[in-house]
C-alpha positions as CSV (number, residue, x, y, z in Angstrom):
1,M,78.2,89.4,99.7
2,D,80.6,87.1,97.8
3,V,84.2,88.0,98.8
4,H,87.0,86.1,97.3
5,G,90.6,85.5,98.3
6,T,92.5,84.6,101.5
7,V,93.6,86.0,104.8
8,A,96.3,84.6,107.1
9,E,95.4,83.4,110.6
10,G,95.0,86.5,112.8
11,F,93.9,88.8,110.0
12,E,90.3,87.8,109.9
13,P,89.2,91.3,111.1
14,V,90.3,92.7,107.8
15,R,88.0,90.3,105.9
16,D,85.2,91.3,108.3
17,A,85.8,95.0,107.6
18,F,86.1,94.4,103.9
19,V,82.7,92.7,103.8
20,R,81.2,95.5,105.9
21,N,82.5,98.0,103.3
22,F,80.0,96.4,100.8
23,T,77.1,95.7,103.1
24,V,77.1,98.9,105.1
25,L,79.3,101.5,103.4
26,G,78.1,100.8,99.8
27,D,81.2,99.7,98.0
28,R,80.5,98.3,94.5
29,G,83.8,96.7,93.6
30,A,87.1,96.7,95.5
31,A,90.2,94.8,96.6
32,V,92.6,95.0,99.5
33,A,96.0,93.4,100.0
34,V,98.3,93.5,103.0
35,Y,101.9,92.4,103.3
36,R,103.7,91.7,106.6
37,D,107.5,91.3,106.6
38,G,107.5,90.9,102.8
39,R,104.8,88.2,102.8
40,K,101.2,88.7,101.6
41,V,98.8,88.0,104.5
42,V,95.6,89.5,103.0
43,D,94.4,89.2,99.4
44,L,90.7,89.9,99.0
45,W,88.4,91.2,96.3
46,G,84.7,91.4,95.6
47,G,81.8,93.1,93.8
48,S,81.9,94.2,90.1
49,R,84.9,95.3,88.1
50,D,83.0,98.3,86.7
51,I,81.1,100.8,88.8
52,D,78.2,100.6,86.3
53,G,78.3,96.9,85.5
54,I,77.8,93.4,86.8
55,E,80.9,91.6,85.5
56,P,82.6,90.3,88.6
57,W,85.8,91.7,90.0
58,R,88.5,89.1,89.4
59,R,92.0,88.6,90.8
60,G,94.2,91.1,89.1
61,T,91.5,93.7,88.3
62,A,93.1,97.2,88.4
63,Q,91.6,100.6,88.8
64,V,92.6,104.3,88.6
65,V,93.9,105.2,92.0
66,R,93.9,109.0,91.6
67,S,96.4,110.7,94.0
68,A,97.6,107.4,95.4
69,T,99.7,107.7,92.3
70,K,101.7,110.4,94.0
71,G,103.2,107.9,96.5
72,V,104.4,105.6,93.7
73,A,105.8,108.6,91.7
74,A,107.6,110.0,94.7
75,A,109.8,106.9,94.7
76,V,111.4,107.9,91.4
77,P,113.2,111.1,92.6
78,L,114.1,109.5,95.9
79,L,115.6,106.5,94.1
80,L,117.5,108.8,91.7
81,H,118.9,110.6,94.8
82,Q,119.7,107.2,96.4
83,R,121.7,106.4,93.2
84,G,123.5,109.8,93.4
85,E,121.8,111.2,90.3
86,L,119.7,113.9,91.9
87,D,120.4,116.4,94.7
88,L,117.3,117.0,96.8
89,D,118.7,120.3,98.0
90,A,119.5,121.7,94.5
91,P,117.4,124.3,92.8
92,V,115.0,122.7,90.3
93,G,116.4,125.2,87.8
94,E,119.8,123.5,87.8
95,Y,118.2,120.5,86.1
96,W,115.4,122.4,84.3
97,P,116.7,125.9,83.3
98,E,113.4,127.2,81.8
99,F,111.8,126.6,85.2
100,K,113.7,129.5,86.9
101,A,111.5,132.2,85.5
102,H,109.0,134.3,87.5
103,G,110.6,134.1,90.9
104,K,111.2,130.3,91.0
105,E,115.0,130.4,91.3
106,R,114.8,129.3,94.9
107,V,112.4,126.4,94.4
108,L,114.4,123.3,95.5
109,V,113.9,119.7,94.4
110,R,112.6,118.9,97.9
111,H,110.0,121.6,97.7
112,V,108.4,119.7,94.8
113,L,108.0,116.7,97.1
114,N,107.0,118.4,100.3
115,H,104.4,120.7,98.7
116,R,106.3,123.9,99.5
117,A,107.0,125.0,95.9
118,G,104.2,127.6,96.0
119,L,102.8,126.3,92.7
120,P,99.5,124.5,93.4
121,V,97.5,126.5,90.8
122,L,97.7,127.6,87.2
123,D,96.6,131.1,86.3
124,R,95.6,129.6,83.0
125,P,94.2,126.1,83.5
126,L,94.9,123.4,80.9
127,S,92.2,121.9,78.9
128,S,91.6,118.1,79.2
129,G,93.3,117.6,75.9
130,D,96.4,119.7,76.7
131,A,96.7,118.1,80.1
132,L,97.5,114.8,78.3
133,D,100.3,116.3,76.3
134,P,103.6,115.6,78.1
135,L,105.0,119.0,77.1
136,R,102.1,121.3,78.0
137,G,101.9,120.7,81.7
138,P,105.6,121.3,82.4
139,Q,105.5,124.4,80.2
140,A,102.5,125.8,82.2
141,V,104.2,125.3,85.6
142,A,107.5,126.8,84.2
143,A,105.5,129.9,83.2
144,Q,103.7,130.2,86.5
145,T,104.5,132.6,89.3
146,P,104.5,131.1,92.8
147,V,101.5,132.1,95.0
148,W,103.7,132.1,98.1
149,E,107.4,132.4,98.7
150,P,108.8,129.0,97.9
151,G,109.8,127.1,101.0
152,T,108.0,129.3,103.5
153,D,104.7,127.4,103.6
154,H,102.9,124.3,102.3
155,G,99.8,123.5,100.4
156,Y,98.8,120.4,98.5
157,H,99.8,120.5,94.8
158,A,96.9,118.3,93.7
159,L,97.7,118.3,89.9
160,T,100.8,120.4,89.4
161,Y,102.8,117.9,91.5
162,G,102.7,115.5,88.5
163,W,104.1,117.9,85.9
164,L,106.8,119.2,88.3
165,L,107.9,115.7,89.1
166,D,107.7,114.3,85.6
167,E,109.7,117.0,83.9
168,L,112.3,117.0,86.7
169,V,112.7,113.2,86.1
170,R,113.0,113.7,82.4
171,R,115.7,116.3,82.8
172,V,117.7,114.1,85.1
173,T,117.4,110.9,83.1
174,G,117.9,112.3,79.7
175,G,114.2,112.0,78.6
176,R,112.8,109.1,80.4
177,G,109.6,110.3,82.2
178,A,108.3,109.0,85.5
179,G,105.9,106.5,84.0
180,R,108.5,104.8,81.9
181,W,111.0,104.9,84.8
182,I,108.4,103.2,87.1
183,A,107.8,100.5,84.5
184,D,111.5,99.8,84.0
185,E,113.0,100.3,87.5
186,I,110.1,99.5,89.9
187,A,107.3,97.4,88.2
188,R,109.6,95.0,86.3
189,P,112.0,94.1,89.1
190,L,109.1,93.6,91.5
191,D,107.1,91.5,89.0
192,L,104.4,94.2,88.8
193,D,104.1,94.4,85.1
194,L,100.4,93.5,85.3
195,D,99.7,95.3,88.6
196,L,101.0,98.9,88.5
197,W,101.3,101.5,85.7
198,V,101.5,105.3,85.3
199,G,100.5,105.2,81.7
200,L,98.5,102.1,80.9
201,P,100.0,100.3,77.9
202,P,97.7,99.9,74.8
203,A,97.9,96.1,75.1
204,E,96.7,96.1,78.7
205,E,93.9,98.6,77.8
206,A,92.8,96.2,75.0
207,A,92.9,93.3,77.4
208,G,90.5,95.0,79.8
209,R,93.0,95.1,82.7
210,A,91.3,98.2,84.3
211,G,87.7,98.5,85.3
212,R,85.5,101.5,84.9
213,V,85.4,104.0,87.8
214,G,82.8,106.5,88.8
215,P,81.0,108.4,91.6
216,L,79.5,106.4,94.4
217,A,76.5,107.6,96.4
218,E,76.9,108.3,100.0
219,P,75.6,105.5,102.3
220,E,72.4,106.3,104.3
221,P,73.0,107.3,107.9
222,S,73.0,104.3,110.2
223,G,71.2,106.0,113.0
224,N,74.1,105.1,115.4
225,G,75.5,108.6,115.3
226,P,75.6,112.0,113.6
227,R,76.4,112.0,109.9
228,L,79.8,113.5,109.3
229,R,80.0,116.7,107.4
230,P,83.0,118.6,106.3
231,R,83.9,121.6,108.5
232,R,82.3,124.8,107.2
233,N,85.7,126.4,106.3
234,V,86.6,123.4,104.2
235,A,83.3,123.3,102.4
236,E,83.5,127.0,101.7
237,A,87.0,126.6,100.3
238,Y,85.8,124.0,97.8
239,E,82.9,126.2,96.7
240,D,84.9,129.5,96.3
241,P,86.2,129.7,92.7
242,E,88.9,132.1,93.9
243,S,90.3,129.9,96.7
244,L,93.5,128.1,96.3
245,T,91.6,124.9,97.1
246,R,89.2,125.3,94.1
247,R,91.9,126.6,91.8
248,A,94.3,123.7,92.6
249,F,91.8,121.1,91.7
250,A,90.8,123.1,88.6
251,A,94.3,123.2,87.1
252,I,92.8,121.0,84.5
253,T,89.4,122.2,83.3
254,P,87.3,120.3,82.4
255,F,88.9,117.2,84.0
256,P,89.3,114.3,81.5
257,D,87.1,111.2,81.6
258,Q,89.0,108.8,83.8
259,N,87.7,105.9,81.8
260,D,88.9,107.2,78.5
261,A,91.7,105.2,77.0
262,A,93.7,108.3,76.1
263,Y,93.6,109.5,79.7
264,R,94.7,106.1,81.1
265,A,97.5,105.9,78.5
266,A,99.0,109.2,79.5
267,A,101.5,109.5,82.3
268,L,100.2,111.9,84.9
269,P,102.2,111.1,88.1
270,A,99.8,113.1,90.3
271,T,96.5,111.5,89.3
272,N,96.2,108.6,86.8
273,G,98.1,105.7,88.1
274,I,96.4,102.4,87.6
275,A,97.0,99.6,90.1
276,T,95.7,96.4,91.6
277,A,95.5,96.3,95.4
278,D,98.3,93.8,95.4
279,G,100.4,96.1,93.2
280,L,100.1,99.0,95.6
281,A,100.7,96.9,98.7
282,R,103.7,95.1,97.1
283,F,105.2,98.4,96.1
284,Y,105.0,99.7,99.6
285,A,106.3,96.5,101.0
286,A,109.4,96.9,98.9
287,L,110.0,100.4,100.3
288,I,110.5,99.1,103.8
289,G,111.9,95.6,103.2
290,E,112.6,92.8,100.8
291,V,110.0,91.1,98.7
292,D,110.3,88.4,96.1
293,G,111.1,89.8,92.6
294,V,111.4,88.3,89.2
295,T,114.9,86.9,89.7
296,R,115.8,87.9,93.3
297,R,114.7,89.5,96.5
298,V,114.1,93.2,96.0
299,R,114.1,96.2,98.3
300,L,113.7,99.6,96.7
301,F,114.6,102.1,99.5
302,D,117.7,101.6,101.6
303,P,117.2,102.5,105.2
304,A,118.5,106.1,104.8
305,T,116.1,106.8,101.9
306,M,113.2,105.2,103.8
307,E,113.9,107.5,106.8
308,R,114.2,110.5,104.4
309,A,110.9,109.7,102.8
310,R,109.0,109.7,106.1
311,A,110.8,112.5,108.0
312,E,108.4,115.4,108.5
313,E,109.0,118.2,106.0
314,S,105.7,120.1,106.2
315,A,103.1,120.2,109.0
316,G,100.2,122.3,110.1
317,P,97.5,124.2,108.2
318,D,97.5,123.3,104.5
319,R,96.9,126.3,102.3
320,V,95.1,124.2,99.8
321,L,93.3,121.4,101.7
322,V,92.4,123.8,104.6
323,V,93.1,121.2,107.2
324,N,96.3,120.2,109.1
325,T,98.4,118.0,107.0
326,R,101.8,116.3,107.4
327,F,104.2,115.5,104.5
328,G,107.5,113.9,104.2
329,L,109.3,113.8,100.8
330,G,106.4,112.9,98.5
331,Y,104.5,111.0,101.1
332,M,101.7,111.9,103.5
333,L,102.4,111.1,107.0
334,H,100.1,109.7,109.7
335,G,97.9,112.4,111.2
336,G,94.4,113.6,111.6
337,A,93.8,114.4,107.9
338,S,95.1,111.0,106.8
339,P,95.4,108.4,109.6
340,F,97.5,105.4,108.8
341,L,98.6,102.5,111.1
342,S,100.9,104.4,113.5
343,P,102.9,107.6,113.7
344,G,105.7,106.0,111.7
345,S,103.6,105.2,108.7
346,F,103.9,106.9,105.3
347,G,101.9,106.6,102.1
348,H,99.3,108.4,100.1
349,P,95.5,108.3,99.7
350,G,93.7,108.8,96.4
351,R,90.8,111.3,96.4
352,G,87.6,109.4,96.9
353,G,88.9,106.0,98.0
354,A,92.2,104.4,97.2
355,L,95.0,104.1,99.7
356,G,98.6,102.8,99.8
357,F,101.0,103.0,102.8
358,A,103.7,101.3,104.7
359,D,104.6,101.1,108.4
360,P,108.2,100.1,108.9
361,E,107.9,99.4,112.6
362,A,105.1,96.9,112.1
363,G,106.6,95.6,108.8
364,V,103.2,96.2,107.2
365,A,102.1,97.5,103.8
366,L,98.6,98.0,102.6
367,G,96.9,98.6,99.2
368,Y,93.2,99.3,98.7
369,V,91.6,100.1,95.4
370,T,87.9,100.7,94.4
371,N,85.9,101.6,91.4
372,G,83.5,103.8,93.5
373,F,84.7,107.4,94.3
374,R,83.3,109.4,97.1
375,K,83.8,113.1,98.0
376,T,86.5,112.3,100.5
377,V,89.9,113.7,99.8
378,T,92.3,112.2,102.3
379,A,90.5,109.8,104.7
380,D,87.8,107.7,103.0
381,P,85.8,105.7,105.6
382,R,86.2,102.4,103.7
383,A,90.0,102.6,103.6
384,Q,90.0,103.8,107.2
385,A,87.9,100.7,108.3
386,L,90.5,98.5,106.7
387,V,93.4,100.3,108.5
388,R,91.6,99.9,111.8
389,A,91.1,96.2,111.1
390,V,94.8,95.7,110.4
391,R,95.6,97.5,113.7
392,T,93.2,95.2,115.5
393,S,94.7,92.1,113.8
394,L,98.2,93.1,114.9
395,G,97.0,93.8,118.4
396,A,95.3,90.4,118.5
397,G,98.6,88.7,117.4
398,G,98.0,88.6,113.7
399,D,101.2,87.2,112.2
400,A,102.6,86.4,108.8
401,G,103.6,82.9,110.1
């Protein structure tokens, strides 16, 4: 297997795990990047840029990262709060008056980020075309009645998270949505104009910046142990059309073609971010420390905002994912459903593969992107193999130099 790129001394286990993802776990095309203390120590890529093609993956190949988008988008309201422009404890309706209808007067801004708003489903799902309209999604969640008392419980807002966050940002900024805000205030200062988008610009689509994604067959059992299967209650929840699980992921029906240019151009802060592995890793590195920007060293979160992002807000049985989950403000936290590097880590996986996270204590940030999606929701084996390899590298004395 031809794998390209570099690893710093001590991080060779990450390269070994990345190669094994292809030879044993069936990856078709992927990349991983790791930063330590603001410096890139792993930069690897391999395979084909398209799930159904043979053109090689090159440095700078980007992919749809599904719900790993949520972690990037969460930085927007947190940075607005850091700048004094948004109150996390204010009712959403103070910024978005139409939202207050149907029992949502007590939904707070923080409930949007910690998945406690009670709005994971739409009684009337949006069509794939309507979902790309920046007005239709917010109108739908504004008209929705919560399925539990806001603030009293948590459940993953798989798709509605994006419309809630995007419209809130528009109301606070006077019309600038999350995708535009990320481009202006995050990507540009961090020199990520060609590495991170929520809404792929037409010029980048025409340039072929993003590869084609698709389903990836499960690898054959190795014979070294039992094949992992989802717990029965989880499988049943996904099969039951009346469950919150099924309804949450069906808030757009049918789901758009993720390779369609119109889908990739839309700004859906829950699902359609497009990133390189370096883009994700560099973004998370800037949440916990300084990295080189276009004109200066850049850090996005000040220490108080970083701690706010990773302070536990929701924990325990998730009413949508039907497993125990932990959330801070917009970020998943280390736990059984989504293991990261250590208990202090925070980030977000993408359903079926992608992962981005940061660990302040270790000074580490990781980004993994792939063109092959599996059925996993929060802990894909390929991403987890890379996380374990980073942990091994640090234990063996891996250092940025």
